[in-house]
N, C-alpha and C positions, 0 to 999 in steps of 0.2 A: 836330450835321447836321438838316438839313434832312428833313423827313417827307416819304419818296418818296410818289407813286403808287403805282400798281398796275401801272401798265406799266412804269416804275424800279426793279420790285422785279424783272423779269425782265429787264431790262435787260443785254445785255455792251456793255463797255466792251474796246476792243482797242489795245492800245499800242507801235507798232510803225513806228521812224521810216524803216525802209529796209525795199526787196524788195515781195512781194505777199501778205504772211505775212497781212498787215490785212484786203485784199478776198477772200481765200479764206475766211477765217475769217467775215468778214459774210457773205458768199456760203452758207455751211453754216449760220448761225443763220436766215439766209432761209428755209430746208426744214423748221427747227424752227418757222417763224413769231416767232421771236424779234426783239425788236429789238434795235439792236447801232448800235453808233458807234466807227469808227475814229479815229485820232490820231497824230500824227506828235511832236507838243510832249509835254511835261509840264506844263505851263501850262493848256494847252485840256483834258488827261486831268484833270488834279487838278479843275477847275470843274463838270465833266461828275460825276466821284465824288462830288464834295460833294453834286451836285443828287439821287443815287441812283443805287445800283447791283446788278445781281444777281452778277454774277460777271465777273473781269476776265480778259484774256489779256493775258501780254505775251512780246516775242522777247530773246532774250538781247542782243541791239543796246540795247532800250532801257534793261537795266540795266546798260547802259554809258555811257546818257548822264550828263553834270554834275550835273546836277539832279536825278537820281532818289531822292535822300534826300527831295525832297518828299513821293515816293510811299511812302517808310518811315515819313516822319512821320504821314500820314493813316491807315496801318495803324494808329499808335499812339497814335492820338488817337479811335481808335473806341470808342463808345460799350460799356460790358460785355457787353449780348446782342449785340452784330455783330461778327463774324470775315468777310468778305468772301474766298471762294474765290479763287484765284490760279491760270491755268495759265501756265507757263510752256516757251517752245517752246525745246530747245536744241540744238544739233549733234551730231556725233559725237565732233568733238575732245576729248584729256584735258584741254587749256589750257584750253578754252573752259566745259568742264564743272565744272572745278574753281571757275571763279572764279564763275561762276554759283549754284554751290553755296553758296558763301559772302557770297553778296549774298541768296539769297531766304531765308537765315536770319532778315531782318529781313519775311519776309512773313508768317509762322505758320502760315496756312493753303493750304498750296501743293501741287500737282502738275506734277509733269516730265517733257516729252512730247517724243521724240527727232523731228526731221526726218528724212526729211521727212514733213508731214505726211498723216496718212491720216483720210480724211473721214467712217468709222465711230469709229474711237478718238475722235475730235477730237467727233462728235453722244456717246456715249456718257460724255464727260468733261464737257458742258455740262449733261446730263441729272443726272448724280449732285451738280455743284455748283450746281446750281439747286435740286436738291432740299434739299441743305443749307442754300443759303439761306432756303428757303421756311421752315423748322424755325426757321431762327435769326430770320424776321420774326413767327412766330406765338409765340416767345417774347415777344418787344418789344410785340406786341399785349396777350397778355397779363399783361405786368409794367404796362401803361398800362392797361390795367382794372383792374389790382389796386389800382394808383395812385391810379385815379378813386375806386373804391369808399373807399378809404381817406379821401382828401379828402371824398368825401359824408358818412360818417362822421362825421368832424371837426366837420365843418358840423350835423350833427344832433346830435353831441354837444353843443359850444358853446348850440346854440337850447334843447336838454332842458335845460343847465343855466341859462340865461334863463329857462327856464319855472318849473324848481324854484325858482328861487330869488324869482321873482314869487309863485307858489304860497305858500312858504313866506312871503313878508313878507306876504302878502292874509291867510293862517293868521294869523300872530301879530297883525294888526293885529282880527280877528276876535276872536281869544281876549281883548283887551284891552278889546274893546267890550265880550264876553260878563261878562269881572270886573267892569266898570263897572256892567252889568245888575243881576248878583247883588248887587253893594254897593247899590243902589237898593232892589233886590227888600226886602234885609235891613234895611234903613234904611227907607227912604220909605213901605216896606207896611204895615211892622209896627205903627209906631205908628197910623194908622186903624183895624186891624183891632181894637188893644187899645181902641182910644175905644168903635170898636161892641159890642165883649163888652161891657166895664165898664158903657158906660149901658145896653145891655139889660137888662143882669141888675140893677142899680140900679131901673130903672121896674119889673121885675118885683118885686122884692123888696122896696121900698119903697112903691109906688104898689098892691098887691096888692090890698086893697080897692078903689080908685076904676077898676081896670082891669078891663073884661068878659073873662069868660074866652078869648073868639076873638083879641083882642087880647093876651092873655099868651101864648098859643099860637103866635101870630106873631112876639112878642119872642125867646120861647124856640128858634124854628126858625131866625130871626135870629141867634143868639149861638151857635147850632151851626153853622151855615154859614161864620159868620166863624173858628169855632174849627176848622172842616175846612179852611179857605182857610188859615189859618195853620199846618196841615199840609203843606199840598200845597207851602208856599214852604219850609218845614225842609227837604222831600223834596227839591225842587228844587236848592238850596244845595245838598243832601247829596250829589246826583248830580253837581253841578257841579265840586264838590271832588274825587270819586273820580277824575273826569277829569284833574285838576292833579296830586296830591296825586304827591310822590316815591314811588317804588318802592324796597325796601330786601329783598332775596329773601333767605333763612336756611331754615336747618333746622326746619320744625314738625312739630310732634307734634299732628296732628290729632285722634287720640281724645281727648288729655286736653284740646285746645281744644274738642272737643266738648262734654263732660262740662262742663266752666267754663260753656261757653252755654247748657245744659239746669240748672243750678243757679243761675243766674241770672234766667233765665226762673221756674222753681218760685220764687224770691225775689218774685219781682213779682206773681203768678198769687196770687188772692184762694184758691183751693179746694187750692193749691201742686200742680198736675197730679195730683191721686190717679187721675183716670181712664186717665191714661197708663202705658206701662210703654215705657221705652226701652232699647234695644239698640245699643250703641257695638261696631264692632272692634275689638279689640285692634291693636296696630301700623301704623297709619294715619300715615304719613309723606308729607313732602312738602318743595318747595322753593317758598316764598312767602313776600310779606308776610307778618306777622304779624297787621297790625291789617286787613290789606282781606280777607284769606281769613276770620278772626273776624265779618267783615261777612255774609259770604256765609255760614257757616255760620247767623248769628243770624238773619239770612231767610229762608234755606229751614228751621231747625227752628221758628223763630215762625211762619211758613205752616203747618208740617204741625200743629203746635199750633192755628192760627187753623181750620184746612178739617178738624178733625177733633171735631167739635161732641161727639159722643159717645166721644170716648176712643181709646183704640186702643193698637196698638202702633206706634212710630216706631222706625224701623230705619236707622242711620248705620254705612255701610259702603264696602267696595271691591270691585270685581272686574276681573278681564281682557278686554278686548273687541278681538279684532285684535291682540293682542301688548301694547298700551296700558294702562295701568293709568286707572280709571274709577272717581272718587269716587260716591256718590249719599246721597241722605235718603228713606226710604221712609214712606208714613204711610197709613191705612187711611179716609182722611176721605173726602168727599164727591165727591173728582176733579171732572174737567171734559172736555168732548166734544173730541178729539183735533183736531175740525176747524179748529177755533180756537188750536192750541196755537202758533203765532207772534206772536200778539196777547199772549200771555202775558209775554213780555218788551218790551214798546212800554211807554213811560213812558204810565201813567194808563190805559192798555186793560185792562179786569176784566173776566172770564169766570163774576165772580158777582155776587148781586146788592149792591149796596151797604146795604142795609138789612139783610139777613140775615150779611153778613160786612164791617163797614166797613173803610175804608183807602185808601190814596192809590192804588195803583198804579204805585208806583215801588219796591218792593222787591226784584222781579224785574230789572227793568229795571237797578238798582244790580249785582245779582248778575253778569249776562250783563258788562256795562262791566268788572266786576274780573275776572272769570275771561278775558276777551280781551284784560284788560291782562297776564295772564299768558302770554300764546299759548296759551291754553284754549279750549274750546269747553261750551256748555249745552246741553243740551237733555232733553225730559220725553217721561213715559210715564202716560197716565192711563186711566182708565175711570169713567165716573159712577157712583158710589154703590159704587167699588170703591177709591178710594183713589188716592196720584197718587205717583211715583216721579220726583226731578228726578237728574239725571248730572250731572257736570261732570268736565273734565280739568284737568289741571296738570303739565305738561311741566316737565321741569328747565331747558328753556332755552327763550326766548320766541320759538316755533314754532308756526304754527298746524297741527295734525295733521289727518287725514283727516276726522274728525266737525265740525272747524270750519265745513267746507261743506253738511254735511248740516242745518243750522238755518237757514238760509234759506229753503227751500223746505218746505212743510206736509207733502209726500207724503216726501222725502228723510228729514224729522223725524223723523216716524211709523216708519219703517223704520229708523233706529236705534235710535229709543227701544225698539221693538218687539224688535230682537235683544239691548237689552241687559235688557229687563227676563223676557226667556225664560231669559237665564243666571241671573239673579236668582232666578225660581224653581224653577230647577233645580239651584239651591245649596244 
């Protein structure tokens, strides 16, 4: 059916083949300022009905027309939201009323009114029918709005899928380029660096008597710089591999793993870490990738040792923060200024002098990347000269808890760290 305008929504159609009923009804509609049209034939009435209608008035004589089934078919073919109200004028005779009742079964939404027509009753019927019709149009408009919203949603979803596919392709290409870059770094740059180191060492060792001390110092500085660059390259490759390495979550005994890391660090230290006392809480368990989480402990415990030149206690444990299990590594080392805490997790950003504490500045970046891949978060608390505590979460499922949002801003990071530090100190 055509979409009627607002005027046709209120329009009354009158089908009265004989008599003065059509003129009377139209006169009453005029009192209500309602548009109306009268018809004597079904053909003209059907065309007007299809153009849009508010309500219909039929006389019993109209129901006797041979082509009245066309009207019944119009009623049957209405859209689901539509049920045009009909007012049928009938006589008092028993035979006429019986025949009319049989025929009105096809009209569905119908009201019968006995003749003679009373203006007040007719006007009241108009109000009721048009109120009903307005509700139907309101439902139609709502359905149209919902269908338009759904169409727009489908368009947006299709556009989003295209964008996601494009971004995925771009990301895949970027990863491929990065892998090519790391291959070049690992092969093309290592050979020149080895040549620089070996040549510098050869010149210092074989021609030491011919080279003045300043030149030998310069060659030594060159060798150390080349070695450091090689270390940076190794750390970059490690950072890249961590991002691509497949994860396999399993149950991990962090207490046992921490002791293994400590023993390995002791074996590699000249003094066997005699100045340190290690405390590892019993029963530390989590769901994590064993290889990756060992790198986390290796970096955090190794940093605790490196930044504690006078030794002290290094504690590995867990606590509950807002109902979440939080693991921590605490030392009594040099500490750092919390204003720069976010830089601690950025590659190559160092909070201490390289001459005092040599390193590449990639270890904590690796820690953060591994923890985030597990769906957790990592943050720190520290005071200069009083040590540092590094916290991390490892949720059972790969979801980022509320702490993940606290390590992006220094102020929030400091609040989270301070809260956790208070819990440690009170335990």
